[in-house]
N, CA, C and O of each residue as an XYZ file, in Angstrom:
940
protein
N      21.343      1.098    -29.014
C      20.883      0.804    -27.645
C      21.406      1.848    -26.662
O      20.639      2.401    -25.873
N      22.708      2.115    -26.708
C      23.280      3.002    -25.721
C      22.792      4.432    -25.879
O      22.615      5.140    -24.887
N      22.568      4.871    -27.135
C      22.174      6.254    -27.373
C      20.781      6.548    -26.841
O      20.441      7.713    -26.635
N      19.961      5.517    -26.610
C      18.596      5.725    -26.149
C      18.517      5.984    -24.642
O      17.469      6.386    -24.137
N      19.599      5.759    -23.939
C      19.590      5.934    -22.496
C      19.921      7.371    -22.134
O      20.926      7.920    -22.585
N      19.069      7.977    -21.315
C      19.271      9.373    -20.939
C      20.503      9.532    -20.065
O      20.954      8.591    -19.412
N      21.040     10.759    -20.069
C      22.288     11.021    -19.353
C      22.169     10.701    -17.864
O      23.082     10.106    -17.290
N      21.051     11.088    -17.223
C      20.927     10.836    -15.787
C      20.817      9.341    -15.487
O      21.124      8.895    -14.381
N      20.373      8.571    -16.491
C      20.335      7.131    -16.321
C      21.748      6.552    -16.434
O      22.091      5.606    -15.725
N      22.549      7.111    -17.310
C      23.958      6.727    -17.370
C      24.649      7.019    -16.045
O      25.511      6.262    -15.600
N      24.261      8.125    -15.423
C      24.858      8.487    -14.130
C      24.632      7.381    -13.102
O      25.482      7.134    -12.245
N      23.485      6.722    -13.195
C      23.210      5.623    -12.267
C      24.159      4.452    -12.510
O      24.624      3.817    -11.563
N      24.439      4.171    -13.768
C      25.412      3.123    -14.081
C      26.787      3.491    -13.532
O      27.469      2.654    -12.942
N      27.189      4.741    -13.727
C      28.497      5.180    -13.235
C      28.583      5.055    -11.717
O      29.635      4.711    -11.179
N      27.476      5.333    -11.024
C      27.477      5.225     -9.565
C      27.594      3.763     -9.134
O      28.312      3.451     -8.183
N      26.896      2.874     -9.822
C      27.006      1.449     -9.522
C      28.456      0.977     -9.705
O      28.990      0.244     -8.873
N      29.070      1.403    -10.787
C      30.457      0.997    -11.048
C      31.411      1.609    -10.024
O      32.372      0.964     -9.607
N      31.146      2.851     -9.620
C      31.994      3.490     -8.608
C      31.924      2.727     -7.287
O      32.950      2.466     -6.659
N      30.717      2.373     -6.874
C      30.550      1.627     -5.631
C      31.169      0.235     -5.734
O      31.703     -0.289     -4.757
N      31.092     -0.357     -6.926
C      31.691     -1.677     -7.123
C      33.211     -1.596     -6.970
O      33.822     -2.444     -6.319
N      33.808     -0.581     -7.568
C      35.260     -0.422     -7.443
C      35.654     -0.147     -6.000
O      36.715     -0.573     -5.543
N      34.804      0.558     -5.298
C      35.098      0.936     -3.916
C      34.934     -0.236     -2.947
O      35.711     -0.373     -2.002
N      33.926     -1.080     -3.178
C      33.540     -2.073     -2.163
C      33.795     -3.531     -2.530
O      33.710     -4.402     -1.664
N      34.101     -3.812     -3.782
C      34.345     -5.193     -4.192
C      35.826     -5.400     -4.483
O      36.485     -4.522     -5.039
N      36.336     -6.548     -4.110
C      37.756     -6.828     -4.340
C      38.025     -7.131     -5.812
O      38.892     -6.516     -6.434
N      37.284     -8.069     -6.354
C      37.448     -8.451     -7.758
C      36.068     -8.596     -8.390
O      35.191     -9.254     -7.829
N      35.880     -7.996     -9.530
C      34.604     -8.130    -10.218
C      34.797     -7.854    -11.702
O      35.759     -7.208    -12.117
N      33.854     -8.361    -12.487
C      33.861     -8.180    -13.932
C      33.009     -6.952    -14.256
O      31.780     -7.014    -14.217
N      33.660     -5.857    -14.571
C      32.936     -4.606    -14.848
C      32.011     -4.765    -16.047
O      30.912     -4.212    -16.060
N      32.442     -5.507    -17.040
C      31.620     -5.729    -18.228
C      30.330     -6.459    -17.871
O      29.276     -6.169    -18.438
N      30.406     -7.402    -16.936
C      29.220     -8.148    -16.509
C      28.177     -7.205    -15.921
O      26.994     -7.306    -16.247
N      28.606     -6.298    -15.064
C      27.679     -5.354    -14.440
C      27.102     -4.405    -15.479
O      25.913     -4.092    -15.431
N      27.915     -3.947    -16.410
C      27.412     -3.071    -17.467
C      26.356     -3.777    -18.309
O      25.312     -3.197    -18.606
N      26.616     -5.016    -18.694
C      25.652     -5.761    -19.514
C      24.359     -6.013    -18.741
O      23.266     -5.957    -19.306
N      24.494     -6.289    -17.445
C      23.293     -6.477    -16.621
C      22.495     -5.182    -16.542
O      21.266     -5.204    -16.607
N      23.180     -4.065    -16.404
C      22.499     -2.773    -16.326
C      21.699     -2.516    -17.607
O      20.539     -2.107    -17.541
N      22.303     -2.750    -18.755
C      21.615     -2.473    -20.010
C      20.465     -3.454    -20.241
O      19.439     -3.076    -20.807
N      20.623     -4.703    -19.813
C      19.505     -5.646    -19.920
C      18.363     -5.213    -19.007
O      17.195     -5.278    -19.390
N      18.704     -4.775    -17.806
C      17.702     -4.248    -16.874
C      16.955     -3.078    -17.498
O      15.729     -2.999    -17.420
N      17.701     -2.175    -18.114
C      17.086     -1.003    -18.734
C      16.132     -1.415    -19.854
O      15.007     -0.921    -19.935
N      16.588     -2.316    -20.709
C      15.741     -2.771    -21.820
C      14.500     -3.493    -21.304
O      13.400     -3.286    -21.816
N      14.676     -4.335    -20.299
C      13.566     -5.149    -19.789
C      12.454     -4.285    -19.204
O      11.276     -4.616    -19.340
N      12.816     -3.191    -18.560
C      11.828     -2.375    -17.844
C      11.539     -1.040    -18.538
O      10.871     -0.177    -17.969
N      12.037     -0.872    -19.753
C      11.857      0.395    -20.457
C      10.377      0.728    -20.614
O       9.585     -0.098    -21.069
N      10.023      1.942    -20.233
C       8.636      2.401    -20.349
C       7.763      2.070    -19.155
O       6.659      2.603    -19.043
N       8.225      1.200    -18.253
C       7.445      0.846    -17.071
C       7.619      1.905    -15.981
O       8.669      2.539    -15.867
N       6.565      2.078    -15.188
C       6.603      3.034    -14.086
C       6.265      2.328    -12.769
O       5.511      1.355    -12.741
N       6.832      2.837    -11.702
C       6.456      2.383    -10.367
C       5.213      3.153     -9.920
O       4.782      4.087    -10.597
N       4.644      2.765     -8.794
C       3.466      3.461     -8.267
C       3.766      4.925     -8.003
O       2.868      5.765     -8.060
N       5.025      5.237     -7.712
C       5.433      6.624     -7.447
C       5.501      7.463     -8.711
O       5.568      8.690     -8.642
N       5.484      6.803     -9.874
C       5.587      7.506    -11.148
C       6.990      7.514    -11.725
O       7.172      7.908    -12.877
N       7.987      7.091    -10.958
C       9.356      7.068    -11.466
C       9.570      5.831    -12.324
O       8.839      4.850    -12.188
N      10.568      5.865    -13.208
C      10.846      4.683    -14.043
C      11.077      3.452    -13.192
O      11.747      3.525    -12.161
N      10.528      2.320    -13.613
C      10.634      1.101    -12.804
C      12.083      0.676    -12.620
O      12.443      0.147    -11.568
N      12.915      0.899    -13.626
C      14.280      0.383    -13.525
C      15.084      1.083    -12.433
O      16.157      0.612    -12.058
N      14.571      2.214    -11.917
C      15.232      2.833    -10.759
C      15.257      1.859     -9.571
O      16.204      1.856     -8.786
N      14.214      1.039     -9.449
C      14.141      0.110     -8.313
C      15.272     -0.914     -8.314
O      15.991     -1.003     -7.318
N      15.469     -1.696     -9.386
C      16.595     -2.622     -9.353
C      17.948     -1.941     -9.201
O      18.862     -2.505     -8.599
N      18.082     -0.741     -9.738
C      19.332     -0.002     -9.547
C      19.535      0.313     -8.065
O      20.648      0.194     -7.552
N      18.464      0.714     -7.377
C      18.570      1.005     -5.945
C      18.834     -0.269     -5.140
O      19.553     -0.233     -4.142
N      18.262     -1.382     -5.565
C      18.524     -2.654     -4.887
C      20.005     -3.004     -4.998
O      20.623     -3.416     -4.017
N      20.569     -2.842     -6.187
C      22.001     -3.095     -6.374
C      22.843     -2.132     -5.548
O      23.895     -2.506     -5.030
N      22.382     -0.896     -5.427
C      23.102      0.105     -4.635
C      23.101     -0.264     -3.158
O      24.136     -0.184     -2.495
N      21.943     -0.670     -2.638
C      21.858     -1.101     -1.237
C      22.773     -2.298     -1.006
O      23.473     -2.366      0.003
N      22.763     -3.239     -1.944
C      23.623     -4.415     -1.823
C      25.087     -4.005     -1.722
O      25.822     -4.527     -0.884
N      25.511     -3.081     -2.565
C      26.908     -2.659     -2.580
C      27.293     -1.904     -1.310
O      28.429     -1.997     -0.847
N      26.351     -1.162     -0.756
C      26.644     -0.387      0.444
C      26.531     -1.210      1.726
O      27.335     -1.051      2.645
N      25.531     -2.089      1.783
C      25.238     -2.812      3.021
C      25.822     -4.226      3.052
O      26.293     -4.686      4.092
N      25.789     -4.913      1.902
C      26.201     -6.321      1.853
C      27.066     -6.566      0.619
O      26.690     -7.383     -0.222
N      28.180     -5.909      0.480
C      28.999     -6.081     -0.730
C      29.505     -7.511     -0.854
O      30.270     -7.985     -0.014
N      29.076     -8.188     -1.901
C      29.412     -9.602     -2.088
C      30.372     -9.787     -3.259
O      31.570    -10.000     -3.071
N      29.821     -9.703     -4.474
C      30.634     -9.879     -5.674
C      29.884     -9.301     -6.869
O      28.726     -8.898     -6.758
N      30.564     -9.268     -8.010
C      29.962     -8.696     -9.202
C      28.764     -9.468     -9.702
O      27.824     -8.886    -10.242
N      28.793    -10.796     -9.522
C      27.657    -11.628     -9.932
C      26.398    -11.229     -9.163
O      25.310    -11.159     -9.736
N      26.551    -10.969     -7.873
C      25.410    -10.561     -7.049
C      24.852     -9.212     -7.498
O      23.637     -9.016     -7.520
N      25.732     -8.292     -7.851
C      25.283     -6.977     -8.334
C      24.485     -7.146     -9.625
O      23.418     -6.554     -9.787
N      25.010     -7.956    -10.537
C      24.304     -8.206    -11.798
C      22.943     -8.828    -11.536
O      21.951     -8.433    -12.148
N      22.887     -9.808    -10.622
C      21.609    -10.456    -10.307
C      20.636     -9.490     -9.649
O      19.435     -9.550     -9.911
N      21.140     -8.595     -8.792
C      20.274     -7.591     -8.169
C      19.650     -6.692     -9.225
O      18.470     -6.352     -9.139
N      20.430     -6.311    -10.211
C      19.901     -5.475    -11.293
C      18.812     -6.186    -12.091
O      17.927     -5.542    -12.653
N      18.880     -7.501    -12.136
C      17.958     -8.281    -12.971
C      16.927     -9.063    -12.164
O      16.259     -9.942    -12.709
N      16.785     -8.755    -10.860
C      15.986     -9.634    -10.005
C      14.507     -9.704    -10.393
O      13.834    -10.677    -10.054
N      13.986     -8.691    -11.097
C      12.580     -8.698    -11.512
C      12.390     -9.059    -12.984
O      11.257     -9.102    -13.464
N      13.470     -9.316    -13.699
C      13.391     -9.436    -15.152
C      12.575    -10.648    -15.601
O      11.721    -10.521    -16.479
N      12.825    -11.826    -15.010
C      12.066    -13.011    -15.430
C      10.597    -12.874    -15.073
O       9.723    -13.278    -15.839
N      10.330    -12.304    -13.911
C       8.945    -12.183    -13.428
C       8.157    -11.125    -14.184
O       6.970    -11.308    -14.453
N       8.814    -10.013    -14.531
C       8.071     -8.844    -15.015
C       8.348     -8.442    -16.456
O       7.860     -7.404    -16.903
N       9.114     -9.231    -17.191
C       9.400     -8.849    -18.579
C       9.379    -10.081    -19.470
O       9.093    -11.189    -19.016
N       9.683     -9.874    -20.728
C       9.697    -10.984    -21.668
C      10.984    -11.778    -21.657
O      11.094    -12.784    -22.358
N      11.955    -11.350    -20.880
C      13.220    -12.076    -20.816
C      13.060    -13.371    -20.020
O      12.306    -13.426    -19.049
N      13.768    -14.393    -20.437
C      13.691    -15.707    -19.805
C      15.008    -16.067    -19.129
O      16.016    -15.374    -19.273
N      14.970    -17.164    -18.392
C      16.187    -17.714    -17.792
C      17.252    -17.935    -18.864
O      18.422    -17.605    -18.670
N      16.832    -18.493    -19.989
C      17.766    -18.783    -21.075
C      18.384    -17.503    -21.637
O      19.556    -17.489    -22.013
N      17.596    -16.431    -21.694
C      18.130    -15.157    -22.181
C      19.243    -14.644    -21.270
O      20.263    -14.136    -21.734
N      19.023    -14.789    -19.961
C      20.034    -14.325    -19.002
C      21.283    -15.194    -19.086
O      22.400    -14.682    -19.004
N      21.105    -16.506    -19.249
C      22.256    -17.395    -19.420
C      23.069    -16.966    -20.636
O      24.295    -16.886    -20.568
N      22.391    -16.691    -21.745
C      23.084    -16.331    -22.983
C      23.834    -15.014    -22.847
O      24.914    -14.851    -23.413
N      23.266    -14.076    -22.099
C      23.869    -12.740    -21.990
C      24.886    -12.640    -20.857
O      25.908    -11.967    -20.990
N      24.599    -13.323    -19.729
C      25.395    -13.091    -18.524
C      25.905    -14.355    -17.846
O      26.693    -14.270    -16.904
N      25.477    -15.512    -18.301
C      26.000    -16.747    -17.739
C      25.048    -17.435    -16.774
O      24.075    -16.844    -16.306
N      25.349    -18.700    -16.487
C      24.484    -19.541    -15.663
C      24.412    -19.038    -14.227
O      23.336    -19.056    -13.630
N      25.521    -18.594    -13.659
C      25.552    -18.201    -12.253
C      24.587    -17.057    -11.970
O      23.819    -17.113    -11.010
N      24.624    -16.029    -12.797
C      23.690    -14.903    -12.628
C      22.256    -15.381    -12.830
O      21.368    -15.038    -12.049
N      22.030    -16.172    -13.878
C      20.679    -16.635    -14.197
C      20.075    -17.461    -13.070
O      18.884    -17.336    -12.787
N      20.874    -18.298    -12.426
C      20.344    -19.132    -11.350
C      19.955    -18.307    -10.131
O      18.973    -18.623     -9.459
N      20.709    -17.260     -9.838
C      20.338    -16.387     -8.718
C      19.043    -15.655     -9.035
O      18.157    -15.563     -8.185
N      18.927    -15.136    -10.248
C      17.698    -14.444    -10.652
C      16.512    -15.400    -10.612
O      15.431    -15.025    -10.159
N      16.701    -16.618    -11.075
C      15.624    -17.608    -11.032
C      15.222    -17.908     -9.588
O      14.037    -18.069     -9.298
N      16.200    -17.983     -8.681
C      15.896    -18.194     -7.265
C      15.078    -17.060     -6.685
O      14.153    -17.292     -5.906
N      15.414    -15.830     -7.060
C      14.648    -14.675     -6.606
C      13.232    -14.694     -7.159
O      12.290    -14.298     -6.474
N      13.081    -15.148     -8.381
C      11.750    -15.250     -8.998
C      10.895    -16.276     -8.264
O       9.705    -16.046     -8.049
N      11.484    -17.400     -7.877
C      10.742    -18.421     -7.139
C      10.282    -17.903     -5.782
O       9.151    -18.158     -5.369
N      11.147    -17.184     -5.094
C      10.769    -16.607     -3.796
C       9.607    -15.644     -3.959
O       8.664    -15.665     -3.168
N       9.669    -14.796     -4.983
C       8.572    -13.851     -5.214
C       7.275    -14.582     -5.473
O       6.209    -14.115     -5.070
N       7.346    -15.715     -6.135
C       6.150    -16.484     -6.441
C       5.468    -17.040     -5.214
O       4.240    -17.099     -5.167
N       6.242    -17.454     -4.207
C       5.612    -18.050     -3.035
C       5.101    -17.012     -2.046
O       4.409    -17.367     -1.092
N       5.425    -15.738     -2.251
C       4.912    -14.718     -1.340
C       3.465    -14.354     -1.667
O       2.789    -13.749     -0.835
N       2.982    -14.697     -2.830
C       1.633    -14.319     -3.238
C       0.591    -15.059     -2.399
O       0.610    -16.286     -2.297
N      -0.324    -14.280     -1.799
C      -1.438    -14.813     -1.006
C      -1.010    -15.602      0.230
O      -1.766    -16.442      0.717
N       0.192    -15.341      0.741
C       0.608    -15.981      1.977
C       0.251    -15.074      3.146
O       0.450    -13.862      3.070
N      -0.274    -15.648      4.226
C      -0.631    -14.885      5.396
C       0.527    -14.854      6.381
O       1.251    -15.840      6.519
N       0.708    -13.730      7.068
C       1.824    -13.628      7.995
C       1.621    -14.480      9.238
O       2.553    -14.647     10.025
N       0.410    -15.030      9.434
C       0.225    -15.967     10.545
C       1.013    -17.254     10.303
O       1.238    -18.030     11.233
N       1.426    -17.479      9.077
C       2.216    -18.653      8.721
C       3.689    -18.275      8.582
O       4.423    -18.893      7.810
N       4.112    -17.273      9.319
C       5.436    -16.687      9.106
C       6.559    -17.689      9.263
O       7.461    -17.735      8.426
N       6.529    -18.500     10.322
C       7.628    -19.436     10.549
C       7.693    -20.485      9.443
O       8.772    -20.816      8.954
N       6.525    -21.006      9.052
C       6.494    -21.964      7.955
C       6.964    -21.351      6.656
O       7.638    -21.999      5.855
N       6.601    -20.090      6.454
C       7.029    -19.394      5.234
C       8.538    -19.220      5.214
O       9.178    -19.437      4.184
N       9.113    -18.826      6.353
C      10.564    -18.635      6.423
C      11.282    -19.948      6.118
O      12.273    -19.962      5.388
N      10.777    -21.058      6.681
C      11.396    -22.356      6.429
C      11.280    -22.737      4.954
O      12.224    -23.265      4.368
N      10.119    -22.468      4.359
C       9.926    -22.778      2.951
C      10.891    -21.972      2.091
O      11.502    -22.500      1.162
N      11.021    -20.693      2.409
C      11.908    -19.834      1.643
C      13.344    -20.345      1.695
O      14.018    -20.443      0.670
N      13.802    -20.669      2.906
C      15.180    -21.133      3.063
C      15.398    -22.478      2.374
O      16.473    -22.733      1.832
N      14.381    -23.334      2.395
C      14.526    -24.653      1.771
C      14.622    -24.562      0.257
O      15.196    -25.444     -0.382
N      14.067    -23.505     -0.323
C      14.072    -23.342     -1.771
C      15.359    -22.735     -2.295
O      15.642    -22.805     -3.491
N      16.131    -22.146     -1.412
C      17.298    -21.377     -1.840
C      18.543    -22.252     -1.864
O      18.921    -22.837     -0.849
N      19.170    -22.335     -3.020
C      20.410    -23.088     -3.176
C      21.639    -22.193     -2.964
O      22.705    -22.667     -2.570
N      21.475    -20.906     -3.229
C      22.580    -19.945     -3.142
C      22.180    -18.857     -2.144
O      21.171    -18.177     -2.331
N      22.978    -18.696     -1.083
C      22.643    -17.743     -0.029
C      22.515    -16.325     -0.551
O      21.859    -15.492      0.075
N      23.130    -16.039     -1.687
C      23.048    -14.700     -2.264
C      21.617    -14.341     -2.662
O      21.264    -13.164     -2.722
N      20.803    -15.348     -2.930
C      19.394    -15.092     -3.248
C      18.706    -14.393     -2.078
O      18.018    -13.391     -2.274
N      18.887    -14.910     -0.867
C      18.263    -14.318      0.311
C      18.807    -12.927      0.572
O      18.040    -12.023      0.903
N      20.103    -12.732      0.434
C      20.708    -11.433      0.724
C      20.224    -10.366     -0.254
O      19.976     -9.227      0.142
N      20.089    -10.729     -1.525
C      19.549     -9.771     -2.502
C      18.081     -9.501     -2.205
O      17.615     -8.372     -2.357
N      17.347    -10.532     -1.782
C      15.935    -10.344     -1.440
C      15.786     -9.373     -0.270
O      14.850     -8.574     -0.249
N      16.695     -9.434      0.700
C      16.666     -8.463      1.790
C      16.778     -7.036      1.238
O      16.041     -6.143      1.656
N      17.694     -6.834      0.309
C      17.898     -5.495     -0.261
C      16.679     -5.046     -1.062
O      16.303     -3.875     -1.025
N      16.069     -5.975     -1.781
C      14.843     -5.695     -2.523
C      13.731     -5.257     -1.567
O      13.057     -4.254     -1.801
N      13.551     -6.016     -0.497
C      12.505     -5.681      0.470
C      12.798     -4.354      1.157
O      11.877     -3.578      1.417
N      14.060     -4.082      1.452
C      14.412     -2.844      2.134
C      14.076     -1.640      1.262
O      13.538     -0.652      1.760
N      14.384     -1.706     -0.026
C      14.038     -0.575     -0.894
C      12.528     -0.442     -1.034
O      12.010      0.675     -1.057
N      11.817     -1.553     -1.129
C      10.355     -1.477     -1.193
C       9.777     -0.825      0.068
O       8.832     -0.040     -0.013
N      10.340     -1.150      1.216
C       9.856     -0.554      2.457
C      10.180      0.929      2.529
O       9.382      1.710      3.048
N      11.325      1.325      2.022
C      11.702      2.738      2.040
C      10.828      3.578      1.126
O      10.758      4.796      1.289
N      10.159      2.948      0.166
C       9.334      3.678     -0.807
C       7.865      3.251     -0.730
O       7.130      3.373     -1.710
N       7.444      2.758      0.416
C       6.115      2.159      0.554
C       4.982      3.188      0.509
O       3.830      2.830      0.264
N       5.298      4.443      0.740
C       4.243      5.476      0.791
C       3.439      5.556     -0.494
O       2.286      5.986     -0.472
N       4.024      5.152     -1.612
C       3.351      5.298     -2.904
C       2.209      4.307     -3.108
O       1.391      4.478     -4.013
N       2.150      3.277     -2.274
C       1.127      2.243     -2.455
C      -0.151      2.570     -1.679
O      -0.111      3.359     -0.735
N      -1.282      1.974     -2.064
C      -2.528      2.149     -1.306
C      -2.358      1.637      0.128
O      -1.502      0.792      0.391
N      -3.165      2.143      1.039
C      -3.002      1.831      2.458
C      -3.085      0.337      2.745
O      -2.284     -0.180      3.523
N      -4.041     -0.372      2.131
C      -4.193     -1.791      2.441
C      -2.969     -2.593      2.016
O      -2.605     -3.565      2.679
N      -2.335     -2.197      0.925
C      -1.114     -2.887      0.481
C       0.066     -2.525      1.374
O       0.919     -3.366      1.654
N       0.111     -1.279      1.815
C       1.182     -0.876      2.731
C       1.142     -1.714      3.997
O       2.175     -2.198      4.460
N      -0.050     -1.887      4.557
C      -0.185     -2.647      5.798
C       0.203     -4.106      5.596
O       0.897     -4.681      6.435
N      -0.230     -4.707      4.509
C       0.102     -6.111      4.235
C       1.610     -6.305      4.122
O       2.164     -7.238      4.705
N       2.268     -5.434      3.380
C       3.712     -5.558      3.174
C       4.464     -5.272      4.467
O       5.478     -5.910      4.753
N       3.970     -4.313      5.252
C       4.622     -3.987      6.523
C       4.538     -5.169      7.491
O       5.520     -5.500      8.155
N       3.365     -5.804      7.571
C       3.213     -6.972      8.447
C       4.116     -8.116      7.992
O       4.740     -8.788      8.813
N       4.180     -8.329      6.699
C       5.030     -9.383      6.155
C       6.498     -9.096      6.470
O       7.263    -10.005      6.789
N       6.877     -7.832      6.378
C       8.260     -7.449      6.673
C       8.585     -7.682      8.138
O       9.648     -8.209      8.467
N       7.674     -7.292      9.016
C       7.905     -7.489     10.446
C       7.974     -8.962     10.811
O       8.831     -9.368     11.597
N       7.078     -9.769     10.245
C       6.940    -11.157     10.675
C       7.873    -12.124      9.948
O       8.187    -13.192     10.473
N       8.315    -11.762      8.753
C       9.133    -12.680      7.962
C      10.562    -12.170      7.777
O      11.525    -12.868      8.094
N      10.689    -10.954      7.265
C      12.021    -10.483      6.873
C      12.866    -10.001      8.042
O      14.076    -10.224      8.053
N      12.266     -9.352      9.015
C      13.047     -8.915     10.184
C      13.625    -10.110     10.948
O      14.812    -10.097     11.272
N      12.825    -11.147     11.249
C      13.401    -12.317     11.927
C      14.466    -13.028     11.092
O      15.452    -13.523     11.638
N      14.273    -13.082      9.768
C      15.277    -13.702      8.915
C      16.581    -12.918      8.932
O      17.665    -13.499      8.996
N      16.468    -11.592      8.873
C      17.672    -10.762      8.929
C      18.418    -10.985     10.241
O      19.648    -11.038     10.267
N      17.658    -11.117     11.334
C      18.268    -11.406     12.629
C      18.998    -12.746     12.594
O      20.107    -12.872     13.114
N      18.371    -13.738     11.982
C      18.978    -15.072     11.893
C      20.283    -15.030     11.109
O      21.202    -15.803     11.382
N      20.364    -14.131     10.138
C      21.576    -14.008      9.330
C      22.602    -13.060      9.957
O      23.649    -12.798      9.366
N      22.301    -12.550     11.145
C      23.237    -11.673     11.827
C      23.273    -10.255     11.293
O      24.236     -9.523     11.519
N      22.214     -9.864     10.578
C      22.160     -8.523      9.981
C      21.351     -7.608     10.890
O      20.209     -7.260     10.588
N      21.962     -7.222     12.010
C      21.248     -6.448     13.013
C      20.761     -5.103     12.521
O      19.633     -4.707     12.816
N      21.594     -4.393     11.774
C      21.205     -3.071     11.269
C      19.998     -3.170     10.344
O      19.073     -2.362     10.426
N      20.017     -4.161      9.470
C      18.905     -4.337      8.536
C      17.645     -4.772      9.275
O      16.548     -4.323      8.943
N      17.790     -5.635     10.265
C      16.649     -6.078     11.069
C      15.963     -4.884     11.727
O      14.739     -4.761     11.685
N      16.758     -4.009     12.333
C      16.194     -2.836     13.013
C      15.476     -1.934     12.017
O      14.395     -1.424     12.315
N      16.058     -1.729     10.842
C      15.395     -0.868      9.856
C      14.097     -1.508      9.371
O      13.096     -0.816      9.188
N      14.107     -2.817      9.163
C      12.860     -3.504      8.797
C      11.782     -3.254      9.849
O      10.649     -2.913      9.510
N      12.132     -3.424     11.119
C      11.152     -3.269     12.193
C      10.677     -1.822     12.311
O       9.486     -1.576     12.501
N      11.590     -0.871     12.201
C      11.212      0.538     12.306
C      10.292      0.958     11.162
O       9.289      1.636     11.385
N      10.635      0.556      9.938
C       9.799      0.903      8.791
C       8.450      0.197      8.859
O       7.429      0.774      8.485
N       8.438     -1.039      9.331
C       7.170     -1.755      9.465
C       6.256     -1.055     10.468
O       5.067     -0.872     10.210
N       6.816     -0.666     11.610
C       6.020      0.011     12.641
C       5.445      1.325     12.119
O       4.346      1.720     12.508
N       6.178      1.997     11.246
C       5.723      3.268     10.661
C       4.376      3.109      9.965
O       3.566      4.035      9.959
N       4.135      1.941      9.381
C       2.885      1.717      8.645
C       1.873      0.898      9.440
O       0.673      0.980      9.180
N       2.338      0.117     10.396
C       1.418     -0.653     11.231
C       0.792      0.225     12.309
O      -0.407      0.129     12.573
N       1.601      1.077     12.929
C       1.129      1.956     14.004
C       1.860      3.297     13.891
O       2.820      3.542     14.622
N       1.409      4.169     12.974
C       2.115      5.433     12.722
C       2.255      6.311     13.957
O       3.284      6.963     14.135
N       1.232      6.339     14.815
C       1.302      7.190     15.997
C       2.391      6.711     16.945
O       3.154      7.518     17.477
N       2.467      5.419     17.156
C       3.506      4.889     18.022
C       4.888      5.102     17.417
O       5.843      5.415     18.128
N       4.988      4.932     16.111
C       6.268      5.156     15.435
C       6.738      6.592     15.648
O       7.901      6.825     15.979
N       5.832      7.557     15.458
C       6.197      8.961     15.635
C       6.571      9.253     17.080
O       7.512     10.003     17.344
N       5.835      8.662     18.015
C       6.133      8.851     19.428
C       7.538      8.354     19.761
O       8.303      9.038     20.442
N       7.871      7.161     19.274
C       9.188      6.588     19.561
C      10.294      7.383     18.890
O      11.366      7.567     19.465
N      10.036      7.858     17.666
C      11.051      8.665     16.991
C      11.345      9.941     17.767
O      12.493     10.375     17.866
N      10.294     10.531     18.314
C      10.486     11.740     19.116
C      11.311     11.436     20.361
O      12.213     12.196     20.714
N      11.006     10.339     21.018
C      11.738      9.978     22.223
C      13.191      9.625     21.927
O      14.080      9.899     22.734
N      13.431      9.013     20.760
C      14.788      8.626     20.409
C      15.673      9.808     20.032
O      16.887      9.671     19.877
N      15.040     10.976     19.887
C      15.832     12.180     19.626
C      16.292     12.855     20.912
O      16.930     13.908     20.874
N      15.965     12.245     22.054
C      16.403     12.793     23.332
C      17.837     12.378     23.599
O      18.506     11.844     22.714
N      18.312     12.619     24.809
C      19.711     12.291     25.093
C      19.920     10.788     25.202
O      18.960     10.018     25.228
N      21.162     10.384     25.263
C      21.514      8.968     25.216
C      20.912      8.188     26.378
O      20.459      7.059     26.193
N      20.900      8.770     27.561
C      20.346      8.075     28.712
C      18.879      7.775     28.539
O      18.428      6.668     28.834
N      18.129      8.748     28.064
C      16.714      8.524     27.818
C      16.511      7.499     26.710
O      15.576      6.700     26.760
N      17.399      7.525     25.696
C      17.270      6.602     24.586
C      17.354      5.155     25.074
O      16.579      4.304     24.640
N      18.276      4.887     25.958
C      18.412      3.543     26.508
C      17.155      3.138     27.263
O      16.703      1.998     27.165
N      16.590      4.086     28.022
C      15.378      3.797     28.780
C      14.228      3.409     27.848
O      13.541      2.413     28.076
N      14.025      4.225     26.773
C      12.905      3.950     25.888
C      13.096      2.670     25.099
O      12.133      1.946     24.848
N      14.327      2.382     24.705
C      14.566      1.126     24.009
C      14.249     -0.059     24.907
O      13.695     -1.061     24.454
N      14.599      0.057     26.173
C      14.400     -1.052     27.089
C      12.981     -1.195     27.582
O      12.514     -2.314     27.796
N      12.273     -0.078     27.769
C      10.974     -0.118     28.431
C       9.781     -0.011     27.494
O       8.668     -0.387     27.864
N       9.998      0.498     26.280
C       8.840      0.726     25.414
C       8.869     -0.140     24.165
O       7.884     -0.815     23.864
N       9.978     -0.136     23.432
C       9.983     -0.808     22.144
C       9.750     -2.311     22.287
O       8.962     -2.885     21.535
N      10.415     -2.947     23.230
C      10.291     -4.395     23.348
C       8.881     -4.832     23.713
O       8.348     -5.733     23.065
N       8.241     -4.225     24.740
C       6.857     -4.624     25.041
C       5.905     -4.383     23.884
O       5.008     -5.193     23.646
N       6.084     -3.266     23.148
C       5.192     -2.975     22.031
C       5.352     -4.030     20.954
O       4.361     -4.515     20.410
N       6.601     -4.393     20.636
C       6.838     -5.430     19.650
C       6.158     -6.739     20.060
O       5.589     -7.437     19.221
N       6.220     -7.066     21.345
C       5.579     -8.287     21.801
C       4.072     -8.223     21.621
O       3.443     -9.214     21.249
N       3.486     -7.043     21.887
C       2.052     -6.890     21.697
C       1.648     -7.060     20.259
O       0.626     -7.684     19.972
N       2.442     -6.507     19.331
C       2.115     -6.599     17.921
C       2.134     -8.030     17.432
O       1.426     -8.364     16.483
N       2.937     -8.891     18.066
C       3.070    -10.255     17.598
C       2.002    -11.183     18.174
O       1.934    -12.351     17.793
N       1.178    -10.687     19.075
C       0.135    -11.512     19.658
C      -0.998    -11.747     18.654
O      -1.973    -12.427     18.972
């Protein structure tokens, strides 16, 4: 198993472990390693729309979690496996056998959330947010989902335009307000900025240009332009 993994893929494991040692107080290194190898096996041969190996995505989700919301080793393992039940032949029972009930339950929670996003309209955003929160038994499910959505938004260019717009609207209407509710201001702002990039590219570029001006002008544009535009988009 180990010999089949390319060197640059091993480098990703080493980076995950380095960030874990740097940002987590106590964690089971073996748990994260086993999750990484299960992730690799589950997604082996799969590609993302960008053409890169699919398993790069869960690795990036775990990386964002470690950098932005460092929780614990169980959360890192679950982030690595968040798509496994939905997109591979591995089951809840397989994850329990390999990594334990705690990791498996978080992954199962993430799978349930992904299931309810299918064919939901953003006009039902508040109801959707309430449904999502009501389904979650472990708050780590929502926090990992934020990291999953953030990486998807950062790599949205690879998708067809109609899918980009749908995901951007969903991010603006569902995930940005949820991040705000959880006190994650930095993540909320990035969700909104990335969403605007695909909802209204011209306005996004205009605001980015203005935000490169001096601090005084930046305050003016934040106060006079961004807020009214956001209100218009929500009408």
